[in-house]
C-alpha positions as CSV (number, residue, x, y, z in Angstrom):
1,M,18.1,-51.2,-64.1
2,T,18.8,-47.5,-64.3
3,Q,21.9,-46.6,-66.4
4,R,24.3,-44.2,-64.8
5,P,25.5,-41.2,-66.9
6,G,28.9,-41.7,-68.6
7,F,32.1,-39.8,-67.8
8,F,31.7,-37.2,-70.6
9,A,28.0,-36.6,-69.6
10,R,29.0,-36.0,-66.0
11,L,31.9,-33.7,-67.1
12,F,29.5,-31.8,-69.5
13,G,27.2,-31.4,-66.5
14,F,29.9,-30.2,-64.1
15,I,31.4,-27.6,-66.7
16,S,27.9,-26.4,-67.3
17,G,27.1,-26.0,-63.6
18,I,30.3,-23.9,-63.2
19,A,29.7,-21.9,-66.2
20,T,26.0,-21.3,-65.1
21,H,27.2,-20.2,-61.6
22,W,29.8,-18.0,-63.1
23,I,27.3,-16.4,-65.4
24,R,24.8,-15.9,-62.6
25,G,27.5,-14.2,-60.5
26,R,28.5,-11.8,-63.5
27,E,24.8,-11.0,-64.1
28,E,24.2,-10.2,-60.4
29,Q,27.1,-7.8,-60.5
30,N,25.9,-6.2,-63.7
31,P,22.2,-6.2,-63.7
32,Q,22.2,-3.4,-66.3
33,A,23.5,-5.6,-68.8
34,V,21.0,-8.4,-68.0
35,F,18.2,-5.9,-68.6
36,E,19.7,-4.6,-71.7
37,N,20.1,-8.2,-73.1
38,A,16.4,-8.9,-72.2
39,I,15.3,-5.7,-73.8
40,T,17.2,-6.3,-77.0
41,E,15.8,-9.9,-77.1
42,R,12.3,-8.5,-76.6
43,V,12.7,-5.8,-79.3
44,G,13.9,-8.6,-81.7
45,Q,10.9,-10.7,-80.9
46,Y,8.8,-7.5,-81.1
47,R,10.0,-6.9,-84.8
48,E,9.3,-10.5,-85.7
49,L,5.9,-10.1,-84.2
50,K,5.3,-7.0,-85.9
51,E,6.2,-8.4,-89.2
52,A,3.8,-11.3,-88.6
53,V,1.0,-9.0,-87.6
54,A,1.7,-6.9,-90.8
55,G,1.4,-10.0,-92.8
56,I,-1.9,-11.0,-91.1
57,L,-3.2,-7.4,-91.7
58,Y,-2.1,-7.6,-95.3
59,M,-3.8,-10.8,-95.8
60,R,-7.0,-9.4,-94.2
61,N,-6.9,-6.2,-96.2
62,K,-6.3,-8.3,-99.4
63,L,-9.1,-10.7,-98.7
64,E,-11.5,-7.9,-97.8
65,G,-10.6,-6.4,-101.2
66,D,-11.3,-9.7,-103.0
67,L,-14.7,-10.0,-101.3
68,A,-15.5,-6.5,-102.3
69,D,-14.6,-7.5,-106.0
70,R,-16.4,-10.9,-105.8
71,R,-19.6,-9.1,-104.4
72,G,-19.4,-6.6,-107.2
73,E,-18.9,-9.4,-109.8
74,L,-21.9,-11.2,-108.1
75,A,-24.0,-8.2,-108.6
76,R,-23.0,-7.8,-112.1
77,T,-23.7,-11.5,-112.8
78,L,-27.2,-11.1,-111.4
79,E,-27.9,-8.2,-113.6
80,D,-26.5,-10.3,-116.5
81,I,-28.9,-13.2,-115.7
82,R,-31.8,-10.7,-115.6
83,R,-30.9,-9.4,-118.9
84,S,-30.3,-12.7,-120.5
85,V,-33.6,-13.9,-119.2
86,Q,-35.3,-10.8,-120.7
87,R,-33.7,-11.7,-123.9
88,G,-34.8,-15.3,-123.9
89,D,-31.1,-16.6,-123.9
90,D,-31.4,-19.5,-121.8
91,D,-27.9,-20.9,-122.5
92,V,-26.3,-17.7,-121.4
93,A,-28.7,-17.5,-118.4
94,L,-27.8,-21.1,-117.2
95,T,-23.9,-20.3,-117.6
96,L,-24.3,-17.2,-115.6
97,I,-26.4,-18.9,-112.9
98,A,-23.7,-21.5,-112.5
99,H,-21.2,-18.7,-112.3
100,K,-23.4,-17.1,-109.8
101,Q,-23.4,-20.2,-107.6
102,A,-19.6,-20.4,-107.8
103,L,-19.4,-16.8,-106.9
104,I,-21.6,-17.2,-103.8
105,E,-19.7,-20.3,-102.6
106,D,-16.4,-18.3,-103.0
107,I,-17.9,-15.5,-101.1
108,E,-19.0,-17.5,-98.3
109,R,-15.7,-19.3,-98.0
110,A,-13.8,-15.9,-98.2
111,E,-16.1,-14.3,-95.7
112,T,-15.4,-17.3,-93.2
113,E,-11.6,-16.8,-93.8
114,F,-12.0,-13.1,-93.6
115,E,-13.5,-13.4,-90.2
116,T,-11.0,-15.7,-88.9
117,L,-8.2,-13.4,-90.3
118,K,-9.9,-10.4,-88.8
119,S,-10.0,-12.1,-85.3
120,E,-6.4,-13.2,-85.6
121,A,-5.3,-9.6,-86.6
122,E,-7.1,-8.1,-83.7
123,E,-5.6,-10.7,-81.3
124,A,-2.1,-10.1,-83.0
125,K,-2.4,-6.2,-82.6
126,T,-3.4,-6.8,-78.9
127,N,-0.4,-9.0,-78.4
128,L,1.9,-6.6,-80.2
129,V,0.7,-3.7,-78.0
130,R,1.1,-5.8,-74.9
131,F,4.7,-6.8,-76.0
132,R,5.6,-3.3,-76.7
133,E,4.3,-2.3,-73.3
134,E,6.5,-5.1,-71.7
135,I,9.4,-3.7,-73.5
136,R,8.7,-0.1,-72.1
137,A,8.1,-1.6,-68.6
138,L,11.5,-3.3,-68.9
139,E,13.2,0.0,-69.9
140,R,11.5,1.7,-66.9
141,E,12.6,-1.1,-64.5
142,K,16.1,-1.0,-65.8
143,G,16.1,2.7,-65.1
144,R,14.9,2.1,-61.5
145,I,17.3,-0.9,-61.1
146,V,20.2,1.2,-62.3
147,V,19.4,4.1,-60.0
148,T,18.8,1.6,-57.0
149,L,22.1,-0.2,-57.8
150,A,24.0,3.2,-58.0
151,N,22.5,4.3,-54.7
152,A,23.3,0.9,-53.1
153,K,26.9,1.1,-54.4
154,A,27.3,4.7,-53.2
155,R,26.0,3.6,-49.6
156,R,28.4,0.8,-49.7
157,R,31.2,3.0,-50.6
158,I,30.3,5.4,-47.8
159,H,30.3,2.5,-45.4
160,E,33.5,1.3,-46.5
161,A,34.9,4.8,-46.3
162,I,33.6,5.0,-43.0
163,D,35.0,1.7,-42.0
164,G,38.3,2.7,-43.4
165,L,38.6,5.6,-41.2
166,S,39.5,3.0,-38.4
167,V,37.2,4.7,-35.9
168,D,37.8,1.8,-33.5
169,A,41.5,2.3,-33.9
170,D,41.2,6.1,-33.2
171,M,39.0,5.5,-30.3
172,R,41.5,3.0,-28.8
173,A,44.3,5.5,-29.4
174,L,42.3,8.2,-27.5
175,E,41.4,5.7,-24.6
176,S,45.1,4.8,-24.6
177,V,46.1,8.5,-24.3
178,R,43.3,9.2,-21.6
179,S,44.7,6.1,-19.7
180,H,48.2,7.3,-19.9
181,V,47.3,10.8,-18.8
182,A,45.1,9.4,-16.0
183,R,48.1,7.2,-14.9
184,L,50.5,10.3,-14.9
185,S,47.9,12.2,-12.9
186,T,47.6,9.2,-10.5
187,E,51.4,9.0,-10.2
188,G,51.4,12.7,-9.5
189,E,48.9,12.4,-6.8
190,L,50.7,9.3,-5.5
191,D,53.9,11.3,-5.3
192,R,52.1,14.1,-3.4
193,E,50.6,11.6,-1.1
194,L,54.0,9.8,-0.6
195,G,55.6,13.3,-0.2
196,A,53.0,14.2,2.5
197,D,53.7,10.8,4.2
198,D,57.3,11.5,4.0
199,D,56.9,15.0,5.6
200,L,54.6,13.4,8.3
201,Q,57.2,10.6,8.9
202,G,59.8,13.4,9.2
203,R,57.8,15.3,11.7
204,L,57.0,12.3,13.6
205,K,60.6,11.2,13.7
206,S,61.5,14.7,14.7
207,I,59.0,14.6,17.7
208,R,60.4,11.1,18.6
209,R,63.9,12.4,18.7
210,E,62.9,15.4,20.7
211,A,60.9,13.0,23.1
212,T,64.1,10.7,23.2
213,H,66.4,13.8,23.8
214,E,63.9,15.1,26.6
215,A,64.0,11.7,28.1
216,A,67.7,11.7,28.1
217,R,67.7,15.1,29.5
218,Q,65.4,14.3,32.2
219,E,67.5,11.2,33.0
220,L,70.6,13.4,33.2
221,E,68.9,15.6,35.6
222,Q,67.8,12.9,37.6
223,F,71.3,11.5,37.8
224,K,72.7,15.0,38.7
225,R,70.0,15.3,41.5
226,Q,70.9,11.8,42.8
227,M,74.5,12.8,42.8
228,S,73.9,16.0,44.5
229,S,72.0,14.4,47.1
230,A,74.8,11.9,47.7
231,A,77.4,14.6,47.8
232,L,75.6,16.9,50.4
233,P,76.0,14.5,53.6
234,A,79.6,14.0,52.8
235,R,80.3,17.8,52.6
236,S,78.4,18.3,55.9
237,A,80.4,15.7,57.7
238,R,83.6,17.3,56.6
239,S,82.5,20.6,57.5
240,L,81.7,19.7,61.3
241,P,84.5,20.5,64.0
242,A,86.6,17.7,65.7
243,V,85.3,17.0,69.2
244,P,88.3,16.6,71.6
245,V,88.6,13.5,73.4
246,V,88.7,13.8,77.3
247,S,91.0,11.5,79.0
248,Q,90.0,10.2,82.3
């Protein structure tokens, strides 16, 4: 059965997650500090590696010097053996021969160790050079990142400034003014059209009044003619002489 983590372990994990998220956010906002921290760490590691490489080189050089000394001592021992043999001093010759064998064994062991140290020194120098190039590459990348970030921030400030100009609001204000002017112009045209209609209506009413007046005048004239026609027979009858009546 899998044991569930305890309260404090869960709390620690929760706090660690929050801290990691917060740190990541701060790092994203300040990449220059991240690069500087990484470069500082690399420089410290470079110094430690450089000291280690220097120690390896020192051991290599020291061992190389010891080899040279032992080879020289071996050469002198061989010369001493030759001389002791020439003198017939076998005891000294045997001692020198034993010393020669020990020197040869030491030289062989030192040569093997020297070759190992030499290979390690070359590899360490290669790693040191590579590490130094990585630091220089980080420094160059930091410069590019800082410039890129500065440009990005400048572009963002420009966009924010442009957005802050409230172009939309200005355009809406201009559109409102244009609409208002257009409405006023339309109202003026409407007033003119209405005025033209009023004038037309006035002229039409005047024509109709004249027509009504003319019809009334014609009707009046007709009445006058009718009355004149009726009055003429009456006047003619009154103007005729009286005919005497003849009595029979």
